[in-house]
C-alpha positions as CSV (number, residue, x, y, z in Angstrom):
1,M,109.6,122.0,98.5
2,T,107.2,120.0,96.8
3,D,106.5,117.3,99.5
4,A,103.4,118.3,101.1
5,A,104.1,116.3,104.0
6,N,106.8,118.2,105.0
7,L,105.4,121.3,104.9
8,P,104.3,123.6,108.0
9,L,100.5,123.4,107.2
10,A,100.2,119.8,106.0
11,G,96.9,118.2,107.1
12,T,95.1,121.7,107.0
13,K,92.1,121.6,105.2
14,V,91.0,125.4,103.7
15,V,87.8,125.9,101.5
16,E,87.8,128.6,99.4
17,F,85.1,131.0,97.7
18,T,86.9,133.9,95.9
19,H,87.8,135.7,92.8
20,M,90.1,138.1,91.5
21,V,93.3,138.8,93.3
22,M,93.2,139.3,97.0
23,G,91.3,136.1,98.2
24,P,93.0,134.2,95.9
25,T,96.1,135.4,97.6
26,V,95.4,133.9,101.0
27,G,94.5,130.4,99.4
28,C,97.6,130.5,97.6
29,I,99.7,131.8,100.6
30,L,98.3,128.7,102.3
31,A,98.5,126.2,99.7
32,D,102.1,126.8,99.1
33,L,102.7,126.1,102.9
34,G,101.5,122.9,102.3
35,A,97.1,123.5,103.7
36,E,94.9,121.3,101.3
37,V,92.7,124.1,99.1
38,I,89.6,123.3,97.4
39,K,88.5,126.4,95.2
40,I,84.8,126.3,94.9
41,E,83.6,127.9,91.5
42,P,80.3,128.3,90.0
43,L,79.3,126.3,87.1
44,K,80.8,128.6,84.8
45,G,84.2,128.4,86.2
46,D,85.5,132.2,87.9
47,N,85.3,134.9,85.8
48,T,88.6,135.6,86.7
49,R,89.9,133.0,83.9
50,R,88.2,135.2,81.7
51,L,90.0,138.4,82.5
52,K,92.0,140.6,79.5
53,G,94.9,142.8,79.5
54,S,96.3,143.5,82.9
55,G,94.1,141.5,84.3
56,S,95.5,138.1,82.5
57,G,97.8,137.6,85.0
58,Y,95.5,137.0,88.0
59,F,94.4,133.7,87.7
60,P,97.5,131.9,86.7
61,M,100.0,133.5,89.9
62,F,97.5,132.9,92.4
63,N,95.5,129.8,92.3
64,R,98.6,127.0,92.0
65,N,98.7,123.9,94.2
66,K,94.7,124.2,94.5
67,R,92.4,121.7,93.4
68,S,88.8,123.2,91.8
69,I,85.8,122.4,92.0
70,C,82.4,123.4,90.1
71,L,79.2,124.0,92.2
72,D,75.8,125.1,92.1
73,L,75.4,126.5,94.8
74,K,71.8,127.9,95.1
75,N,70.9,124.4,94.1
76,E,70.3,122.1,97.3
77,T,72.3,119.2,96.8
78,G,75.3,121.7,95.6
79,H,74.9,123.6,98.4
80,G,74.9,120.6,101.0
81,I,77.8,119.1,99.0
82,A,79.6,122.9,99.8
83,L,78.3,122.1,103.4
84,D,79.9,118.9,103.7
85,L,83.3,120.2,102.7
86,I,82.9,123.6,105.0
87,K,82.1,120.7,108.0
88,Q,85.6,119.0,107.2
89,A,87.2,122.4,106.7
90,D,89.6,124.1,109.1
91,I,89.6,127.2,107.0
92,I,86.7,129.4,104.9
93,I,88.3,132.3,102.3
94,E,85.9,134.4,101.1
95,N,85.8,137.6,99.1
96,F,83.0,138.7,98.3
97,R,80.9,141.8,98.7
98,P,79.5,142.1,102.4
99,G,76.3,140.4,102.9
100,A,76.6,137.9,99.7
101,M,77.7,134.8,101.2
102,D,75.0,135.6,103.7
103,K,72.4,135.3,101.3
104,L,74.3,132.0,100.2
105,G,73.6,130.3,103.2
106,F,77.7,130.7,103.7
107,G,77.4,133.2,106.6
108,Y,80.1,133.1,109.3
109,D,77.2,132.4,111.7
110,A,75.7,129.8,109.8
111,L,79.0,127.7,109.6
112,K,80.5,128.1,113.1
113,A,76.8,126.3,114.1
114,I,77.8,123.5,111.9
115,N,81.9,123.6,112.7
116,N,82.9,125.4,115.8
117,G,86.7,125.0,115.3
118,L,85.8,126.9,111.3
119,I,88.4,129.6,111.2
120,Y,86.0,132.1,108.8
121,C,88.5,134.9,106.8
122,S,86.8,137.4,105.1
123,E,88.8,139.4,102.6
124,K,86.5,143.3,102.3
125,G,87.4,146.8,101.3
126,F,86.9,148.1,104.4
127,L,87.0,147.2,108.4
128,S,83.7,147.8,110.6
129,G,82.6,151.4,110.1
130,P,80.7,154.1,107.9
131,Y,82.2,152.5,105.1
132,E,82.2,149.1,105.6
133,E,79.0,148.4,103.3
134,R,80.8,150.0,100.2
135,T,82.4,148.2,97.0
136,A,86.4,148.9,96.8
137,L,89.0,147.6,94.9
138,D,92.5,148.0,95.0
139,E,92.7,151.3,93.3
140,V,90.0,152.3,95.2
141,A,92.2,151.8,98.3
142,Q,94.9,153.6,97.2
143,M,93.4,156.1,96.4
144,M,91.2,156.8,99.6
145,G,94.4,155.6,101.5
146,G,97.0,158.0,100.7
147,L,99.3,156.1,98.3
148,A,98.4,156.5,95.0
149,Y,99.2,160.6,96.1
150,M,102.6,159.3,97.6
151,T,103.3,157.7,94.2
152,G,102.4,159.8,92.2
153,P,104.7,163.5,91.4
154,P,102.4,166.3,93.1
155,G,98.7,167.1,91.7
156,Q,98.8,164.0,89.8
157,P,98.0,160.6,92.1
158,L,98.8,157.5,90.5
159,R,98.3,153.9,92.0
160,A,101.5,151.5,92.3
161,G,102.2,149.5,89.3
162,A,100.9,146.2,90.6
163,S,98.0,145.0,92.7
164,V,99.7,145.9,96.1
165,I,96.9,146.4,98.4
166,D,95.3,143.0,96.9
167,I,98.5,141.2,98.3
168,T,99.1,143.0,101.0
169,G,95.5,142.7,102.1
170,G,96.3,138.9,101.5
171,M,98.9,138.3,103.3
172,F,97.0,140.4,106.3
173,G,94.6,138.0,106.1
174,V,96.7,135.1,106.0
175,I,98.5,136.6,109.6
176,G,94.8,136.4,111.2
177,I,94.3,133.3,109.7
178,L,97.3,131.7,111.4
179,S,97.0,133.4,115.0
180,A,93.4,132.5,114.3
181,L,94.7,128.4,114.5
182,V,97.2,129.1,117.4
183,S,94.3,130.6,119.4
184,R,92.1,127.5,118.4
185,N,95.0,125.2,119.6
186,Q,94.3,126.9,123.0
187,T,90.7,127.5,123.1
188,G,89.5,124.2,120.4
189,E,87.2,127.6,119.0
190,G,87.6,129.1,116.2
191,Q,86.9,132.4,115.1
192,R,86.5,135.1,112.1
193,V,89.3,137.2,110.4
194,V,88.7,139.9,108.6
195,A,91.3,141.9,106.8
196,S,91.0,145.1,104.3
197,L,92.0,146.7,101.6
198,Y,91.3,150.2,103.0
199,E,93.0,150.2,106.3
200,T,95.9,147.8,104.4
201,S,96.7,151.2,102.4
202,V,96.3,153.2,105.3
203,Y,99.0,150.8,107.3
204,L,101.3,151.5,104.1
205,V,101.2,154.9,104.1
206,G,101.2,155.1,108.5
207,Q,105.1,156.1,108.3
208,H,104.0,159.7,106.6
209,M,101.4,159.9,108.7
210,A,104.1,159.2,111.6
211,Q,106.4,161.6,109.7
212,Y,103.6,164.6,110.1
213,G,102.9,163.7,113.4
214,V,107.1,164.1,114.1
215,T,107.7,167.2,112.2
216,G,104.3,169.0,111.3
217,T,104.8,169.5,108.0
218,P,102.7,166.9,105.4
219,A,104.7,164.2,103.4
220,N,105.2,165.5,99.5
221,P,104.8,162.8,97.4
222,M,107.7,160.7,97.0
223,P,108.8,162.0,93.0
224,A,109.2,165.4,95.3
225,R,110.5,164.0,98.8
226,V,113.3,165.5,100.6
227,S,115.0,162.4,100.6
228,A,117.2,161.5,103.7
229,W,120.0,160.5,101.6
230,A,121.8,162.8,99.3
231,I,122.8,160.0,97.0
232,Y,119.4,158.1,96.6
233,D,118.5,158.2,92.1
234,V,118.3,156.8,89.3
235,F,121.5,157.7,87.4
236,E,122.1,157.7,83.7
237,T,125.0,155.3,82.3
238,K,127.8,155.9,79.7
239,D,125.6,153.5,77.4
240,D,122.3,155.6,78.0
241,D,121.0,152.9,80.3
242,K,119.8,153.9,84.3
243,V,121.2,152.3,87.4
244,F,119.3,153.3,90.8
245,V,122.2,154.2,93.6
246,G,121.2,154.5,97.2
247,V,124.4,155.3,99.7
248,V,122.7,154.7,102.9
249,S,125.2,154.9,105.4
250,D,128.1,156.6,106.3
251,T,130.3,153.5,106.1
252,Q,129.1,153.1,102.5
253,W,130.0,156.3,101.9
254,R,133.9,156.2,102.5
255,N,133.5,152.9,100.5
256,F,132.4,154.8,97.5
257,C,134.6,157.3,97.5
258,E,137.2,155.0,97.9
259,A,136.1,152.8,95.0
260,F,135.4,155.4,93.0
261,G,138.4,157.6,93.2
262,L,136.8,160.3,95.1
263,D,139.3,161.8,97.1
264,E,138.4,165.4,97.2
265,L,134.4,164.6,98.6
266,W,136.0,162.3,101.1
267,A,137.9,165.1,102.2
268,K,135.3,166.9,102.9
269,E,134.6,167.2,106.8
270,A,131.1,168.2,106.1
271,L,130.1,165.3,104.2
272,R,131.8,162.8,106.4
273,L,128.1,162.4,108.2
274,N,124.8,161.9,106.0
275,N,123.3,165.0,107.1
276,G,125.5,166.9,105.8
277,R,125.9,165.3,102.8
278,V,121.5,165.9,102.5
279,D,122.5,169.5,103.2
280,A,125.1,169.7,100.2
281,R,123.0,167.5,98.0
282,H,122.3,170.6,95.4
283,W,125.9,170.7,94.2
284,L,127.3,166.8,95.3
285,K,124.4,164.9,93.3
286,P,125.6,166.8,90.2
287,Q,128.9,165.7,90.9
288,I,128.0,162.2,91.1
289,D,126.0,161.9,88.0
290,E,129.0,163.2,85.9
291,V,130.7,160.0,87.6
292,F,128.3,157.8,86.6
293,K,128.0,158.9,83.2
294,G,131.7,157.9,82.9
295,Y,130.8,153.9,83.3
296,D,128.6,151.6,80.7
297,K,126.0,150.3,82.7
298,A,127.9,146.4,83.2
299,D,130.7,148.4,84.6
300,L,129.2,150.4,86.9
301,M,127.0,147.8,88.7
302,A,130.2,145.6,88.8
303,K,132.2,148.3,90.8
304,L,129.0,149.1,93.1
305,E,128.6,145.1,93.7
306,A,132.2,145.1,95.1
307,T,131.8,148.1,97.6
308,G,128.6,146.8,98.9
309,V,126.7,150.0,98.4
310,P,122.8,149.7,97.3
311,F,122.6,149.3,93.3
312,A,119.9,148.1,91.0
313,P,119.3,148.0,87.7
314,I,115.8,149.3,86.3
315,A,114.0,145.9,85.6
316,K,110.5,145.3,83.3
317,P,108.6,142.1,84.7
318,H,109.5,140.4,81.7
319,D,112.7,141.0,82.2
320,L,112.8,138.6,85.5
321,F,112.3,135.5,83.5
322,D,116.0,135.4,82.5
323,D,116.9,136.5,86.2
324,P,120.2,134.2,87.1
325,H,119.6,134.8,90.6
326,L,115.6,133.7,90.6
327,N,116.5,131.0,88.1
328,A,119.4,129.8,90.3
329,G,117.8,130.4,93.9
330,D,114.5,128.4,93.4
331,G,112.8,131.7,92.5
332,L,110.7,130.9,90.2
333,S,108.5,127.6,89.5
334,E,106.5,126.2,86.3
335,V,102.5,126.3,86.0
336,T,100.4,125.4,83.2
337,L,98.2,127.7,81.6
338,T,94.9,126.7,81.8
339,D,92.6,129.5,79.8
340,G,92.3,131.4,76.7
341,D,94.7,131.3,74.1
342,G,97.4,130.5,75.9
343,A,95.7,127.8,77.6
344,G,98.3,124.1,77.7
345,R,101.6,126.5,77.1
346,K,104.2,126.3,80.4
347,I,105.0,129.2,81.9
348,S,107.5,130.0,85.4
349,L,106.1,132.4,88.3
350,P,107.3,134.1,91.3
351,N,106.9,131.4,94.3
352,M,106.2,132.9,97.4
353,P,109.2,135.0,98.7
354,L,109.8,133.3,101.8
355,S,112.5,129.8,102.5
356,I,111.1,128.0,105.4
357,G,114.5,125.5,106.8
358,G,117.0,126.5,103.9
359,E,113.8,125.6,101.0
360,R,112.1,127.4,99.0
361,M,107.7,126.3,98.8
362,G,107.4,125.9,94.9
363,V,104.3,123.8,93.0
364,R,103.1,120.9,94.2
365,I,99.6,120.9,91.9
366,D,99.5,122.8,89.0
367,L,97.2,125.7,87.8
368,P,93.4,124.0,88.1
369,R,91.7,123.8,84.7
370,Q,87.9,124.6,85.7
371,G,85.9,121.8,87.7
372,Q,89.2,119.5,87.2
373,H,88.5,118.1,90.3
374,T,85.3,117.9,90.7
375,K,84.5,114.0,90.5
376,E,87.7,113.8,92.8
377,V,86.5,115.5,95.4
378,L,83.1,114.4,95.1
379,A,84.3,110.8,95.1
380,E,85.9,112.1,98.3
381,L,83.3,113.0,100.0
382,G,81.4,109.2,99.3
383,H,79.1,110.1,96.1
384,D,79.5,107.0,93.8
385,D,80.0,107.2,90.0
386,L,76.6,106.8,89.0
387,A,75.6,109.7,92.0
388,I,78.5,112.0,90.2
389,T,77.1,111.1,86.8
390,K,73.8,112.5,87.3
391,M,74.7,116.1,89.5
392,V,76.9,116.5,86.5
393,E,74.1,115.6,83.9
394,D,71.6,117.8,86.4
395,G,73.5,121.1,86.4
396,I,74.3,120.9,89.8
397,A,78.0,120.0,89.7
398,A,80.4,120.4,86.5
399,G,83.8,119.5,85.7
400,E,86.5,116.6,84.5
C-alpha cells in the first residue's frame, strides 16, 4: 500500500531525533503506517549513514518513508526551526543518551509547555532504577538480560544474529505511542513514552524465568536444552544440505509416520503422545536422522510440505532477495541507496511484517539523501527562498 491517504496514521506528524537502530525503527514503523516523519539530522548528517561492516545496513533498513532536514540545533535560528516543527507535531522520537535532549532544550517538560498534546517517545538503555543513567547497546542488553546466555552453548554466551533488542525495543516504543494516541483522543493531552533495551531483553527471556518458577530448575541455554518435542532439530540430507523439522503435535506425528512409511513407529503406543516421544528421544531421533539422510533436500521439503509438518531450509540473509514467497507477496520493496560506494544503487528490503485490510505497507518515500528535504520543509514553515539560502550560507541548515 503506497497511498498515504489510505494508511492508518495518515495526517499524523512526527519529528525524529534519532540515530543507529532503536530510534529509527520507531520512526520507520510509524512512517510505514502512514505518518509524516521528518528526520532532523546534524549538519554533517546522521553518523549512521557512514557506518561500515555490520552497521552498513542500518540506515537503509530503518529510514525509508521519511524526509530529512539538516539543522544546527545549537544555533538559535536552527533551534527555533526545530521548535516550529515540534509545535505542529503529534509525536517526537529520540534515542540519545540520558540528558542530551534536555541540554539542547528539547526535554519533555520544555516541549510539553509549547505543545500539550505532544507524545514524546524516548528509546533508552534502561527504564527507571539504579541503571538508568548507564549507556547501553543491543549487545549490552542481551548480555545483561539473559538472552546471550540462552542463545550460546554452555559457557559461551552469544548475542543473537540480528539487532533483535534494538528492533523489539523500537516496536514496544510504537506500542506505547499508539496507546498514548488513543489516550490523547480521550483526554486531549499527550504524555511521555519510554521503552528500553534492558527491559526488552528481560521480557524476551521471561518464558525462561517462568520455567524456573514452575520447575525450580534453571533453564539451560538453547543448544543444551531439554526440548519439549522429540523431533525438533536440524537434520542432514542425502545431498549434504540441512533442513529444520519440528513435529510438535500428536496429529503431526501421525501424519509424519504415514507420509514416511514409519508403520513400526506408529504402532508403538508409547509414542502416540508427545511426552512419550520425548522420553524416547535418545533412540527415536537417531532413527529419524537415518530416514532423512535418504532424501535430497528438495524431495524432503516437498514431502514435509504435503504432511503439514513444520520445516525450514537453513537460509542465509542474502538468499532472501530471491525468496519466491517474499517476491510474490509484497514482502520486499525497492529503495535507492544514498551513501557510500553503493549510492544510487537500488536494492529490495523487507517490508513491515504486517498486512492491514489485506494490503502490505511499502515504500512511499525513497531513502532520503542527507538533508534532501531541508529547503522543502523550511518553505513549508513559511521561510522564503532568500531566507533559506542565507540559512544555508550561514551554516544554520544544510541540504538540497
